[in-house]
N, C-alpha and C positions, 0 to 999 in steps of 0.2 A: 504494500500500500504506500502511495506517495503522500507524504505529509509535509506541509510547508508552514513554517512559522512566519507570521506576519505581524510584528509587534508595533503596529501603527495605531496612533490615537489622535483624534481631533474632536474632543468633547468639551472644548472651551474651558479646560482645566478641571472638569468634573469627572473625568475618567482616568486621571493619572494613576498609574499602577497596573492598568490592564496590559500595558506593554510587556510586563514581566510574566504574564500568565502562560504563554506558550511553553516556556521551559518548566514551569511548575506542573502543568498538566502532564507533560511527558515524564516528569520525575515520578508522579504517582501512577502513571501508566505502567512503569517498570514493576510496580508491586502487584499488578494484575496478571496472574498466570494463565487463567482461562476465563473467557467472557461468558455471558449468560446463555449463549447458544452452545456452550461446551467446546468452543473452538480455542485452541491454544493461542495465546498472545505472545509472539516471539519478537521482543523489542529489537533484537539484533538484526532482524530481517527487514525492518522498516526502512523505507527510502525517505530519509529526512533531508530537508532543505530549509534555508532561512533567507528571507528577503531582508537585507540589512538596510534599515531606514533611518533617516534623520528627521525626527518628528518636529524639528524647528523649521524645516523647509517642506511645507505641505505639498507644494506643486511638484517638487522632485520626488517626494515619497509616493504620491499618487501615480506618477508616471512609471516608477519602478514596479509598483504593485501591478499596474496594468500590463506592462511589458512582460514581466515574469509569469504572471498567471495566464496570459494569452499563450505563451509557449507551453505551459503545462497542459492546456486544453488540447493542443495539437499533438503532444507527445505521450500523454498518459491517459489510460482509460478512465481513471477516477482519481481525484485529488481532494484531500481534506486540508483546509486552511485554518490555522489556529491564530486567533487575534488575541490582543488588540481589542479596540472598541468597534462599534458597528460602522464607523466611518469607512473602514477598510472595504466594506462590502460594496461600496459604490464602484471603485476601480475594478474589483474582482468581477462583479456582475456585468459591468460595462464591457470588460474584456470577453466575458462569456457570450454576451449578446453579439458582439462584433465577430467572434469566432464562428458562431452559428451562421451568421449572415455570409461570412467569407467562405464557409465550407462549400457552398454551392458554386462559387466562382472558381475555386480550386478544382473541383471535380469536372467542371466544364472544360478546363484546360487539359486535363488528363484523360478525358473521355470523348470518344467520337460522337456519342449520343447526347444531345442537349437535354434529354429527359433525365439524365443522371446528374444534372447540374442544379437541382433544387436545393435551396438553403435549408438547413435544419431549423426546426421550430423550437425556440427557447421557451422554457417554463421555469418560473421562480416561485418557490414556496418559502415563506418567511414565518418563522416562529418567534413571536415578539409580543410583549405586553403593550407595546406602543406601535403605531403604524409607521412612524418615522416619515411623515409627510408634511412637515412644516415647510414654509417657503425657503428654498435653498440658498445657501451662501455660495460664494465663488468656489471655494474648496469645501465640499459638503462635510458637515459634522455627522455625528451619530444620530441626530434628530431629524435630518431631512434628506439623507442619502437616497432613499427610495423614490422620493418625489423627483429629485434631479435625474434619476435613472429613467423614470417614465417620461419626463419632459424631454429627455434626450432620445426617445424613440422606442424604448422597450414597451411592447404591447401590454397595456394594463389588463386586458382580458386574460392574459397568460400569467397573471400574478395572483397568488392565493396567500392571504395573511391569516395565520392561525393563532388564536389565543390573545388577540389584542383586547384589552379591557380598560385602557386609559386613553381615550381619543378626544382630541380638540375638535371644536366645531368646524374650523377650516379644513382639518384633515378629513373629517367625515364628508364634507362637500367635495373634496378632491377625490376621495374614494369612489363616490357615486359617479362623478363626471368621467373618471378614467376607467370605469367598469372593472375595478379591482375587486376580486372576490374575497370573502372573509368566511371563517368558520369560528363561531364563538365556543368558549369552553363548555357552555351548557350542552352543546351537541355531544360532547364526549361524555358528560355525566349521564345523558339520556341513553346513549348507546355507543359505547367505545368502538365496537367493531364496525358499526355503520359509518361512523365519522372517519375511521381509518380507510374504509372502502371509498369514501368520497374523495379523499386525498389521492388515493391510488388512481382513481378514474380521472381526476383532474390532470395528472401527469402522464396519462397513457398516450403513447405515440409521440411524445415530445422529448427534447433534450432537457434534463432536469438539473437544476441547481437548488440546493436547500441551504437557507441561512438560519442559524440558530442563535438567537439572543437568549442568554441564560435566564433573563428576567421573565421569560414565558413560564418558567417554573416558579411555584410559590416560594416566597422568601423563607418559609420554614425549612425548605430543603436546599435553597440556594440563596443564602443571605448576602453574599459578598458580590454585590453588583451596584451600579451607580443609581438606578432608579427602581428599587424593589416595589412591586405592586401586589397587594394581597389578592388571593383568589385564583392562583395559577394552578398549573398541572402539579400533581404529585410527582416525585421522582420515579415512582413505579409506573405510573401512567406513561410518562414520557419515554422511559427506557423501552417499554413495549411498543410505543409508537415508532420510535427510531428503528427498532428491529424489523418492523413491517416495511418502513420506507427503504431500508437497506436492501430489501429484496427486489426493488424496482431495477430492472436491467439497464434502463437508460439513465440512471443516476450518474451524473458526471462529476459533480463537485458538492462539497459541504463546507460551510464555514461555521466555526464555533467562536462566539465573541461575547464581550462584556463581562467576563469573569475578572474580578479584581482581587488578585492574590494578596495584595497589601491589606485588604479589609477582612481577609478570611482567617480569623483567629483560630478556628477549629479545623481549617482546611476542608470543610464540608463541601464548599462550592467547587473547589479545584478537584477534589476527589470525584464529584459528580461529573465534572467535565471529562475526567479521565475515563469514567465508566461509559459515558456517551461515546467517546472516541473508541473505546474497546469494542462496543457493539457495532461500530461501523467497519471494523477491520475484517 
């Protein structure tokens, strides 16, 4: 499995510490011998990489994230990115979107049949307590990265936000205008299997990118994050959900963000991040 550390932060000072979490997650991953599927976790066999970033130069950092992740999509069947705060997901998903578009042009060049030159259809599923659709800044922060992505061309109808429970009025308006789909946590309480099936159906036939903000999980289970919101998933629910998503053959990339190891006195949140990562291996 290809794992890339992306220690980027742009949370206007509110996410300082998240840049240290990739190393901490991997440190606790070493303590997991077997994941919940019964599959051995062999740390030595992991394909590890790091994008070395200067978080004082956001423009350069975003360009590096974009360039390196674009290369991953072309060279690796599946990649897991460890953040960092949610601002890194803008450059990651922008590269994913552009890769999907360019795949058609590449196949046209190498194929005599133009029918083989169709672009791949991108799909984005975001697990987050917040929709991150505030009006974007020039270099997107963790609060508006998704809106900038949509305004840059990513099709809103191919985006599904799961677990958002703290939404501003302006964000709700943008959600509806952009035809972005949502699934509330109530759906999972009513019927976990049915809600999981809905997610699987949404991703069917598309190239899938999954973004996981740890605050989608209830702060009882994941307290060390910048904006904890009560009423989230239990860790058990989420691990089951991730095990289902991991079975999707067209899953190309996952990012795990917003874990702040500096706030994690008991290491509970970092350990949960390591367990989520182990289920994806």
